[in-house]
C-alpha positions as CSV (number, residue, x, y, z in Angstrom):
1,M,-28.7,17.6,15.5
2,K,-29.4,14.1,17.0
3,K,-31.0,13.0,13.7
4,L,-27.9,14.1,11.7
5,A,-25.6,12.2,14.1
6,L,-27.8,9.1,13.8
7,T,-27.6,9.4,10.0
8,L,-23.8,10.0,9.8
9,I,-22.7,7.3,12.3
10,P,-23.7,4.3,10.1
11,F,-22.1,6.0,7.0
12,L,-18.9,6.5,9.0
13,F,-18.7,2.8,10.0
14,L,-19.3,1.9,6.3
15,L,-16.5,4.2,5.2
16,L,-14.1,2.9,7.8
17,G,-15.0,-0.8,7.7
18,G,-16.2,-1.6,4.2
19,C,-14.0,-3.3,1.6
20,A,-12.5,-1.5,-1.4
21,S,-12.2,-3.6,-4.5
22,V,-8.8,-3.6,-6.2
23,S,-7.3,-5.8,-9.0
24,M,-5.4,-8.7,-7.6
25,T,-2.7,-11.0,-9.0
26,S,-2.8,-14.8,-9.1
27,L,-2.2,-16.9,-6.0
28,D,1.0,-18.1,-7.7
29,A,2.3,-14.5,-8.1
30,D,1.4,-13.8,-4.5
31,R,3.3,-16.9,-3.2
32,Q,6.3,-16.1,-5.4
33,A,6.5,-12.5,-4.1
34,K,6.4,-13.8,-0.5
35,E,9.7,-15.7,-1.1
36,F,11.4,-12.3,-1.0
37,A,13.9,-13.3,-3.7
38,V,15.7,-10.4,-5.4
39,A,17.9,-10.4,-8.5
40,D,21.5,-9.6,-8.0
41,D,21.3,-6.5,-10.3
42,K,17.9,-5.2,-9.2
43,S,16.1,-3.9,-6.1
44,N,12.7,-4.9,-4.8
45,I,10.3,-2.4,-3.3
46,Y,7.4,-3.8,-1.3
47,L,4.5,-1.4,-0.4
48,Y,2.0,-2.9,1.9
49,R,-1.2,-1.9,3.6
50,N,-2.0,-4.4,6.3
51,E,-4.9,-2.6,8.0
52,M,-8.7,-2.9,7.7
53,F,-9.1,0.7,8.8
54,G,-10.4,2.7,5.8
55,G,-11.2,-0.5,4.1
56,A,-13.8,1.1,1.8
57,I,-11.2,3.4,0.3
58,A,-8.9,2.2,-2.6
59,M,-5.7,4.3,-2.4
60,P,-3.9,5.2,-5.7
61,V,-0.1,4.9,-5.5
62,S,2.5,6.0,-8.0
63,L,6.1,5.0,-8.4
64,D,8.6,7.5,-10.0
65,G,5.8,9.7,-11.4
66,R,3.8,6.9,-13.0
67,M,0.5,5.5,-11.6
68,A,1.2,2.0,-10.3
69,G,-2.2,0.9,-9.0
70,R,-4.5,1.1,-6.0
71,T,-4.2,-0.6,-2.6
72,G,-7.1,-2.0,-0.7
73,P,-7.1,-3.3,2.9
74,E,-4.6,-6.1,3.5
75,T,-2.9,-5.8,0.1
76,F,0.7,-5.2,-1.1
77,F,2.6,-4.3,-4.2
78,L,6.0,-5.7,-5.3
79,W,8.1,-3.6,-7.7
80,E,11.4,-4.8,-9.2
81,V,13.4,-1.7,-9.9
82,E,16.8,-0.5,-11.1
83,P,19.0,0.4,-8.1
84,G,19.0,4.1,-7.4
85,Q,16.6,6.8,-6.2
86,H,12.8,6.1,-6.4
87,E,9.8,8.2,-5.2
88,V,6.6,6.5,-4.0
89,V,3.5,8.7,-3.6
90,S,0.2,7.7,-2.0
91,H,-2.6,9.8,-3.5
92,T,-5.3,10.2,-0.9
93,E,-6.8,13.3,0.7
94,N,-3.2,14.3,1.2
95,E,-0.2,13.2,-1.0
96,A,2.2,11.2,1.2
97,R,5.7,10.9,-0.4
98,L,8.7,8.7,0.4
99,T,12.0,8.7,-1.5
100,L,14.2,5.7,-1.3
101,T,17.7,5.2,-2.6
102,T,18.0,1.4,-3.3
103,E,21.0,-0.9,-3.7
104,A,21.2,-3.9,-6.0
105,G,20.3,-7.3,-4.4
106,R,18.2,-5.8,-1.6
107,N,14.5,-5.6,-0.5
108,Y,12.9,-2.4,0.7
109,F,9.6,-2.2,2.6
110,I,7.1,0.7,2.8
111,W,4.1,0.6,5.1
112,Q,1.1,2.6,3.9
113,E,-0.6,3.8,7.0
114,V,-4.2,4.8,6.8
115,K,-5.3,8.0,8.6
116,M,-8.6,9.6,9.3
117,G,-9.2,12.6,6.9
118,M,-11.7,15.4,6.8
119,W,-13.7,14.0,3.8
120,T,-11.9,10.7,2.9
121,A,-8.9,8.8,4.1
122,R,-5.4,10.2,4.4
123,S,-2.2,8.2,4.4
124,Q,1.4,8.2,5.5
125,L,4.3,6.2,4.1
126,H,6.9,4.7,6.4
127,E,10.1,2.8,5.4
128,V,10.3,-0.1,7.8
129,S,12.9,-2.8,8.6
130,E,13.0,-6.0,6.6
131,E,11.8,-8.0,9.6
132,E,8.7,-5.7,10.1
133,G,8.1,-5.5,6.3
134,R,8.2,-9.2,5.7
135,A,5.7,-9.7,8.6
136,G,3.4,-7.1,7.1
137,V,3.5,-8.5,3.6
138,Q,2.7,-12.0,4.9
139,E,-0.6,-10.6,6.3
140,C,-1.6,-9.3,2.9
141,K,-2.5,-10.5,-0.6
142,R,-0.7,-9.2,-3.7
143,A,-2.5,-6.4,-5.7
144,D,-2.0,-6.0,-9.4
145,S,0.4,-3.3,-10.4
146,A,1.3,-1.5,-13.6
147,F,5.0,-2.5,-13.0
């Protein structure tokens, strides 16, 4: 039993502290997104993951039923969408879902929280205030998205 624990402990640290590789945007696109400008007739949805916990796990995310991309530690997405209802799903060991009803000319922020799972990471999605969301996005780099 002791040998098994000694074997699993380093693997657990690697799993929780490693770094997942995800496709990133340019520095210019990252900088522009952090200006938080939104078109008068559109809504912006920011999804960010500002934790290193679960860093070895890339987490697939979909928007309105279409795969948007994968988050890694300290990354974010920006999606410009039509005002109305939108569903965001984080596809991890569980499927965390969040539905937003957006208005034109506004930013919306979702924090993707990483949780410990049985076999791999789990996640939870939280809509957060603009103040909290902007601070979280500033801690991250922009990941490439299909939108």
